C-alpha positions in Angstrom: 147.5 140.2 -0.8 145.6 140.0 2.6 146.8 142.8 4.9 146.3 143.3 8.6 146.9 146.9 9.7 147.6 147.5 13.4 146.5 150.7 15.0 143.5 153.1 15.3 144.8 156.6 14.6 144.8 159.0 11.7 148.2 157.7 10.7 146.8 154.2 10.3 143.8 155.6 8.4 146.2 157.3 6.0 148.2 154.1 5.6 144.9 152.2 5.0 143.9 154.7 2.3 147.3 154.3 0.6 147.2 150.5 0.9 143.6 150.3 -0.4 144.7 151.9 -3.7 147.0 149.0 -4.5 145.8 146.5 -7.2 147.7 143.9 -5.2 145.3 144.2 -2.3 142.7 141.4 -1.9 141.5 142.1 1.7 142.2 144.9 4.2 141.8 144.2 7.9 142.6 146.5 10.9 143.0 145.9 14.6 141.4 147.8 16.2 140.9 150.3 13.4 138.5 153.3 13.5 135.3 154.4 11.7 137.3 155.8 8.8 139.3 152.6 8.3 136.0 150.6 8.5 135.0 152.3 5.2 138.0 150.7 3.6 138.1 147.2 5.2 137.1 145.1 8.1 137.9 146.2 11.7 138.5 143.7 14.5 138.3 144.4 18.3 142.0 143.5 19.1 144.2 146.0 20.8 147.4 147.2 19.1 149.5 146.0 22.0 147.9 142.5 22.3 150.6 140.4 20.6 148.8 137.1 21.3 145.5 138.4 20.0 147.1 139.9 16.9 148.9 136.6 16.2 145.7 134.7 16.5 143.9 137.2 14.3 146.6 137.1 11.6 146.5 133.3 11.5 142.7 133.3 11.3 142.8 135.8 8.4 145.7 134.1 6.8 147.3 137.5 6.5 150.1 137.8 4.0 151.4 141.0 5.6 151.0 142.8 8.9 151.7 146.5 9.0 152.2 147.9 12.5 151.5 151.7 12.8 152.0 152.9 16.4 155.3 153.0 18.3 154.2 151.4 21.6 153.5 147.9 20.2 156.7 148.0 18.2 158.8 148.9 21.3 157.0 146.2 23.2 158.1 143.6 20.6 154.7 142.8 19.0 156.5 142.4 15.6 158.8 139.7 17.1 155.8 137.6 18.2 154.4 137.7 14.6 157.7 137.1 12.9 158.6 134.1 15.1 155.3 132.5 13.9 156.4 133.0 10.3 154.2 136.0 9.5 155.7 138.8 7.3 155.7 142.1 9.2 156.3 145.7 8.2 157.7 147.1 11.5 160.9 146.7 13.4 161.7 144.2 16.1 161.6 145.3 19.7 165.4 145.5 19.8 165.6 147.7 16.6 162.6 149.9 17.8 164.8 150.9 20.8 166.0 153.6 18.4 162.8 155.3 19.4 162.1 153.6 22.7 165.3 154.8 24.4 166.9 158.1 23.6 170.0 157.0 25.4 170.3 154.0 23.1 169.7 156.2 20.1 172.5 158.5 21.1 174.8 155.5 21.4 173.8 154.2 17.9 174.3 157.7 16.4 177.8 158.0 17.9 178.8 154.6 16.6 177.4 155.3 13.2 179.0 158.7 13.0 175.8 160.6 12.4 175.7 164.2 13.6 173.4 165.1 16.6 173.3 167.5 19.5 176.0 167.2 22.1 175.0 165.5 25.4 175.4 167.7 28.5 176.2 166.4 32.0 173.7 168.6 33.7 170.6 170.7 32.8 172.3 174.1 32.2 170.3 176.5 30.1 170.0 176.9 27.2 169.4 173.2 26.7 166.9 170.6 25.7 165.6 168.0 28.2 164.1 164.8 27.0 162.4 161.9 28.7 164.4 158.8 27.7 161.3 156.6 26.9 158.2 156.9 24.9 156.1 160.0 25.7 153.7 160.4 22.8 155.6 163.4 21.4 155.2 165.3 24.7 158.5 164.4 26.5 160.8 167.1 25.0 161.3 170.4 26.8 163.2 173.3 25.2 164.7 175.4 28.0 166.1 178.8 27.3 166.3 179.9 31.0 167.5 178.1 34.1 164.0 178.2 35.6 162.7 176.4 32.5 165.5 173.9 32.7 164.7 173.1 36.4 161.0 172.8 35.5 161.9 170.7 32.4 163.7 168.1 34.5 160.7 167.7 36.8 158.4 167.4 33.8 160.6 164.9 32.0 161.0 162.7 35.1 157.2 162.3 35.2 157.6 160.1 32.0 160.2 157.9 33.6 163.4 158.0 35.7 166.0 158.6 33.0 166.4 162.0 31.5 168.7 163.1 28.6 170.1 166.7 28.5 171.3 168.0 25.2 172.8 171.2 23.8 170.1 173.5 22.3 170.3 173.5 18.5 169.0 176.4 16.4 167.4 176.2 12.9 164.3 174.9 11.1 163.1 171.3 11.9 162.1 168.8 9.3 160.9 165.2 9.3 162.6 162.8 6.8 161.2 159.3 6.2 162.7 156.2 4.7 161.5 152.7 4.2 164.0 150.1 5.3 164.4 146.3 4.8 167.2 145.7 7.3 169.9 146.6 4.7 168.6 149.4 2.5 167.0 152.8 3.3 164.8 154.2 0.5 163.5 157.8 0.8 159.7 158.2 0.9 159.4 161.9 1.5 159.9 164.9 3.8 157.4 166.9 5.9 157.3 169.6 8.5 154.9 169.3 11.5 153.6 171.8 14.0 153.7 170.4 17.5 152.6 173.4 19.7 148.9 173.6 20.4 148.4 177.3 19.6 149.1 179.6 16.7 152.5 181.1 16.5 154.0 177.9 18.0 152.7 178.9 21.4 151.2 176.6 24.1 152.2 173.1 25.2 153.6 170.4 22.9 151.1 168.0 21.4 151.2 164.9 19.3 151.0 167.3 16.3 148.5 169.9 15.1 149.2 169.8 11.4 151.9 169.2 8.7 152.8 169.8 5.1 154.8 168.0 2.5 157.1 168.2 0.7 159.6 170.6 2.3 160.9 172.4 -0.7 163.8 174.1 1.1 165.3 170.8 2.2 168.2 170.2 -0.2 169.1 166.7 -1.4 166.8 164.6 0.7 168.0 161.5 -1.1 171.6 162.3 -0.1 170.5 163.0 3.5 168.9 159.6 3.7 172.2 158.1 2.5 174.2 160.1 5.1 171.8 159.8 8.1 169.5 156.9 7.8 171.8 154.4 6.0 174.6 154.5 8.6 172.0 153.8 11.4 170.6 150.9 9.4 174.1 149.6 8.9 174.9 150.0 12.6 171.7 148.2 13.8 172.4 145.4 11.3 175.9 145.1 12.7 174.5 144.7 16.2 172.3 141.8 15.0 169.1 143.9 15.2 168.2 144.8 11.5 165.6 147.5 11.2 162.6 146.7 9.0 160.0 149.4 8.7 159.8 153.1 8.5 162.8 155.0 10.0 161.8 158.6 10.7 164.5 161.1 11.4 163.6 164.4 13.1 166.3 166.8 11.9 167.4 170.3 12.8 169.0 172.1 9.9 171.7 174.2 11.6 174.3 176.6 10.2 176.8 173.7 10.3 174.4 171.3 8.5 171.5 168.9 9.4 171.7 167.2 12.8 169.5 164.5 14.2 167.1 165.5 17.0 165.5 162.1 17.3 164.8 158.9 15.5 161.3 157.3 15.4 160.7 153.7 14.5 157.5 154.3 12.5 155.6 156.7 10.3 154.9 160.1 11.8 151.5 161.5 12.8 150.3 163.9 11.4 153.1 163.8 8.7 151.8 160.5 7.2 148.4 162.2 6.5 150.3 164.7 4.2 152.8 162.1 2.7 150.3 159.4 1.6 148.3 161.5 -0.9 151.6 162.5 -2.7 152.8 158.9 -3.4 152.7 158.0 -7.1 153.6 154.4 -6.6 152.2 151.1 -5.1 152.5 151.6 -1.4 151.5 148.0 -0.6 154.2 146.6 -2.9 156.8 148.8 -1.3 155.8 147.8 2.3 155.8 144.1 1.3 159.2 144.5 -0.3 160.6 146.0 2.9 159.1 143.2 5.0 160.7 140.6 2.8 164.1 142.3 2.6 163.8 143.2 -1.1 164.0 147.0 -1.3 167.2 147.0 -3.3 166.5 148.9 -6.5 163.1 150.1 -5.4 162.3 153.8 -5.9 159.3 155.5 -4.3 157.9 158.1 -6.7 155.8 161.1 -5.7 153.4 163.2 -7.7 155.2 166.5 -7.5 152.1 168.1 -5.8 151.9 169.4 -2.2 149.7 168.5 0.7 148.7 170.3 3.9 147.1 168.6 6.9 145.1 170.4 9.6 144.3 168.6 12.8 140.8 169.2 14.4 141.2 168.8 18.1 139.1 168.6 21.2 138.6 171.8 23.3 140.9 170.7 26.2 143.6 169.0 24.1 146.4 168.3 25.0 145.5 168.6 28.7 142.8 166.0 28.1 142.5 163.3 25.4 139.2 161.8 26.4 136.7 164.1 24.7 133.8 161.7 23.9 130.3 161.7 22.6 130.0 165.1 20.7 128.4 164.6 17.3 130.5 165.4 14.3 129.0 166.9 11.2 130.3 168.0 7.8 132.7 165.1 7.0 130.9 164.0 3.8 130.7 167.6 2.6 134.5 168.0 3.2 135.2 164.8 1.3 132.9 165.7 -1.5 134.9 168.9 -2.0 138.1 166.8 -2.6 139.7 166.8 0.8 140.8 163.6 2.6 139.5 163.3 6.2 141.5 160.9 8.3 139.9 159.7 11.5 141.8 159.5 14.9 139.6 160.2 17.9 136.2 159.1 16.6 133.6 156.4 17.2 130.2 155.5 16.0 127.2 155.9 18.3 124.4 154.2 16.3 124.5 155.9 12.9 126.2 159.1 14.3 129.9 159.8 14.1 131.1 161.2 17.5 134.3 162.4 19.2 136.4 159.9 21.1 139.8 161.3 21.9 142.0 164.4 21.8 143.0 164.8 18.2 139.7 164.0 16.5 140.3 164.3 12.7 143.1 165.2 10.3 141.9 167.1 7.2 144.3 167.0 4.2 144.1 169.2 1.1 146.3 168.8 -1.9 147.3 171.2 -4.7 150.1 172.1 -7.1 151.6 174.3 -4.4 151.6 174.4 -0.6 149.6 177.6 -0.7 146.9 175.9 -2.9 146.9 172.8 -0.7 146.6 174.9 2.4 143.6 176.8 1.0 141.9 173.5 0.2 142.6 172.0 3.6 141.3 175.0 5.6 138.2 175.2 3.4 137.4 171.6 4.1 138.2 171.9 7.8 135.7 174.8 8.1 132.9 172.4 6.9 133.4 170.0 9.9 131.9 170.8 13.2 131.6 169.4 16.7 131.1 171.1 20.0 134.4 172.8 21.0 136.2 172.0 17.8 139.4 173.9 17.4 142.5 173.9 15.2 145.5 176.1 14.5 145.0 178.6 11.8 148.6 179.0 10.8 149.6 175.5 9.5 152.1 176.0 6.6 151.1 179.7 6.5 154.7 180.9 6.2 155.7 178.5 3.5 156.5 180.0 0.1 155.0 178.4 -3.0 
């Protein structure tokens, strides 16, 4: 099977790593890819949001499957352009991707599907959560416990777009729950917990994610949760004539009255995917292709029973700036030789030298029989990698038992 993977982040590198393990793979291509993905396949200088360019590339490559990683091209309808040309795509249509692209639309779908979520408030009265309606790269949500924070949250959310959603503040631990979907079926692929704040102790501003671990052992009956939360949404989107094909990612808050949806995303998470992929004990490519062709019925996605912890190595000024370029990176081969997986995000090649080129530079994943063991391996590997100003949180999965 010839595969074209769309995207350039660590999530896409992790997907490429998983796909490359499949005996069904004949060729792996990426657009635009990154230096890590280039070690697994061929990278092409086509932007992830260039639908015409991707269609031309897919036709030239005679791609059997296109896998779209990032949310922006999905919301923009890139999958539609490819499907209309008869190309199999793992990734929802623009209409179905509105489940992520518009929080107001997501609330409407959740209400119609009868899936529990936070109550919508008419005005920003603390305590509350204020959300930008559209895409905000994981940075458009503001938890407000005082009225001053609520007033500031509205101003910050408006900066991402005119529409703002105000919700009641829920309390409890958060968890990410993922399912592969073929328009009719939702099949669990795993759970993870990510760490969005930039500093230890969940301090500092929100980021795209500073680390994650999987699985979340305290989450009870993940398969039953997918049946109660993902499946009704899949059914509702199909009823509306916009079937969802791809990865449906539910961000849940486990409250005293049970799990409630904080948000839905229309793709794999980042950095959660970097922790999920090493735990799969099945053919990822075959599962993605089955989803794209509407054939997930009866498919089960097995995991190894091990644990994984991912630590993100970030630029010194991230998340205020995401353009840290040109600093030489050392230690990646040593980290990989020790058994860690190092997924590239904000990297580039300058001649023969790997250099920084972004805000979140690398995701370092360690595995083990327990979260504690995986965490030890991840941090040992992260410590081997250096670039000027490198920083990471030191408490990813530190409070997890086992």
